[in-house]
C-alpha positions as CSV (number, residue, x, y, z in Angstrom):
1,M,136.7,109.1,92.8
2,S,134.8,108.5,96.2
3,D,135.9,106.6,99.4
4,V,133.2,103.5,100.3
5,N,133.9,102.2,103.8
6,I,133.6,98.6,103.9
7,P,130.7,98.0,106.3
8,A,132.7,95.7,108.9
9,A,135.8,97.8,108.8
10,G,136.0,102.0,109.2
11,Q,138.2,104.8,109.8
12,A,138.8,104.4,113.2
13,P,142.0,102.7,114.5
14,D,142.2,99.3,115.3
15,E,142.9,98.0,118.8
16,D,146.8,98.4,118.5
17,G,146.0,102.0,117.7
18,A,146.9,101.8,113.7
19,P,144.2,103.2,111.4
20,A,142.6,100.4,109.0
21,P,144.5,99.1,105.9
22,V,143.7,101.2,102.6
23,I,142.2,99.1,99.4
24,L,142.2,101.3,96.5
25,I,139.9,99.6,94.1
26,A,140.2,101.1,90.3
27,E,136.9,99.6,88.8
28,D,134.6,101.2,86.6
29,N,131.9,99.0,86.2
30,D,129.5,99.5,89.0
31,V,128.1,95.8,89.4
32,N,131.9,94.4,89.6
33,L,132.4,97.0,92.4
34,K,129.3,95.6,94.0
35,V,130.6,92.8,94.3
36,L,134.5,93.7,95.3
37,E,133.2,95.9,98.2
38,H,130.9,92.8,99.1
39,Y,133.9,90.8,99.2
40,L,135.9,93.3,100.9
41,A,133.0,93.4,103.9
42,N,135.0,90.5,105.4
43,F,138.1,92.0,106.1
44,D,139.1,95.1,108.5
45,C,139.8,98.1,105.6
46,K,139.1,101.1,104.2
47,A,138.4,100.9,100.3
48,I,139.0,103.9,98.2
49,V,137.1,103.7,94.7
50,A,138.4,105.4,91.4
51,K,136.4,104.9,88.1
52,N,139.5,105.0,85.8
53,G,143.1,105.2,85.8
54,K,143.9,108.5,86.2
55,D,141.8,108.5,89.6
56,A,143.4,105.8,90.8
57,V,147.1,107.4,90.3
58,T,145.8,110.8,91.8
59,L,144.2,108.3,94.7
60,F,147.3,106.4,94.9
61,N,149.4,109.5,95.2
62,R,146.9,111.4,98.2
63,N,146.8,108.0,100.3
64,D,149.3,105.1,101.7
65,V,147.5,102.4,100.3
66,D,148.4,99.3,100.9
67,L,147.0,97.3,98.1
68,V,145.5,98.3,94.8
69,L,142.7,96.1,92.8
70,M,143.5,97.4,89.0
71,D,140.4,97.0,86.7
72,I,143.0,96.2,83.2
73,M,139.7,97.9,81.3
74,M,139.3,101.2,81.9
75,P,138.0,104.7,80.1
76,V,140.5,108.0,80.5
77,M,143.2,105.7,81.2
78,D,143.6,102.2,81.0
79,G,145.0,99.8,84.4
80,L,147.9,98.6,82.7
81,E,148.9,103.0,82.5
82,A,147.6,103.6,85.8
83,T,150.0,101.0,87.0
84,R,153.2,102.3,85.1
85,K,152.7,105.5,86.3
86,I,152.1,104.1,90.2
87,R,155.6,102.6,89.3
88,S,157.1,105.4,88.6
89,L,155.3,107.5,91.7
90,E,157.2,105.0,93.8
91,R,160.7,105.1,92.3
92,K,160.3,109.2,92.9
93,R,159.4,108.6,96.4
94,G,162.3,106.8,96.7
95,G,162.3,104.3,99.8
96,E,161.3,100.3,99.8
97,K,158.0,100.4,99.9
98,R,156.5,98.8,96.3
99,T,152.4,98.5,96.8
100,P,151.3,95.3,95.7
101,I,148.7,95.5,92.4
102,V,146.3,92.9,91.7
103,A,145.2,93.0,88.2
104,I,141.5,92.1,87.6
105,T,140.4,91.5,84.4
106,A,138.1,89.2,81.7
107,H,141.1,88.6,79.7
108,V,142.1,85.4,80.7
109,K,144.8,84.3,78.3
110,P,148.4,83.3,79.8
111,A,149.7,86.0,77.1
112,D,147.4,88.7,79.2
113,Q,148.9,87.4,82.7
114,H,152.4,88.6,81.0
115,V,151.2,91.8,80.0
116,C,150.1,92.4,83.3
117,I,153.0,91.4,85.2
118,N,155.7,93.2,83.0
119,A,153.5,96.5,83.3
120,G,154.7,95.7,87.0
121,M,151.5,94.2,88.6
122,N,152.1,91.7,91.3
123,D,149.3,89.2,90.2
124,Y,146.1,88.8,88.4
125,L,142.6,87.3,89.3
126,S,140.2,86.9,86.2
127,K,136.4,87.9,86.2
128,P,133.8,86.8,87.0
129,L,135.5,86.9,90.7
130,K,135.1,84.4,92.8
131,K,135.4,85.2,96.8
132,G,137.9,82.6,97.4
133,D,140.3,83.9,94.6
134,L,140.1,87.3,96.1
135,T,140.2,86.4,99.7
136,R,143.6,84.1,99.1
137,R,145.1,87.1,97.1
138,M,144.2,89.1,99.9
139,K,146.4,86.8,102.4
140,I,149.4,86.9,99.8
141,W,149.9,90.7,98.9
142,A,148.0,91.9,102.4
143,P,149.0,89.6,105.0
144,H,148.7,92.0,107.6
145,L,145.0,92.2,106.8
146,R,142.3,91.2,109.5
147,E,139.6,88.8,108.1
148,T,136.1,90.1,110.6
149,P,133.9,87.1,112.0
150,A,130.9,86.9,109.4
151,S,127.6,88.4,110.4
152,P,124.8,86.5,111.0
153,Q,123.0,89.2,108.7
154,G,126.1,89.1,106.3
155,A,125.1,85.0,105.0
156,A,123.1,85.8,101.8
């Protein structure tokens, strides 16, 4: 488990005094993680990272998470089981908050999408991840996230 401060963001409050939104990334592949971090640099947020489903559940339980980006195939506990456990935690807490969880997986068959939704996920993105697809999902499931202006050095 680790915290990753997205370069354009930080932990400091924004103009209205609210802390930066928290995105939980559950991803065990370092290359995929770097891609996600690069794409998230366009948003004012803080990312926390879990390398397996068990750590994702622990981080979710310890943090006020605004959005979860959940890999499906991970060691220790897969993303489907982690999602079920997160949904169980939410039910135990009571209240109305249901954190959006977006599956990120190489499994692209329609049946795979249904498995993700049935596990409690809200949406589905296939790998290889495309920046535009992630940005569209971010705007749907975390519309309060602000995009940051692109920096000249960020063009690569």
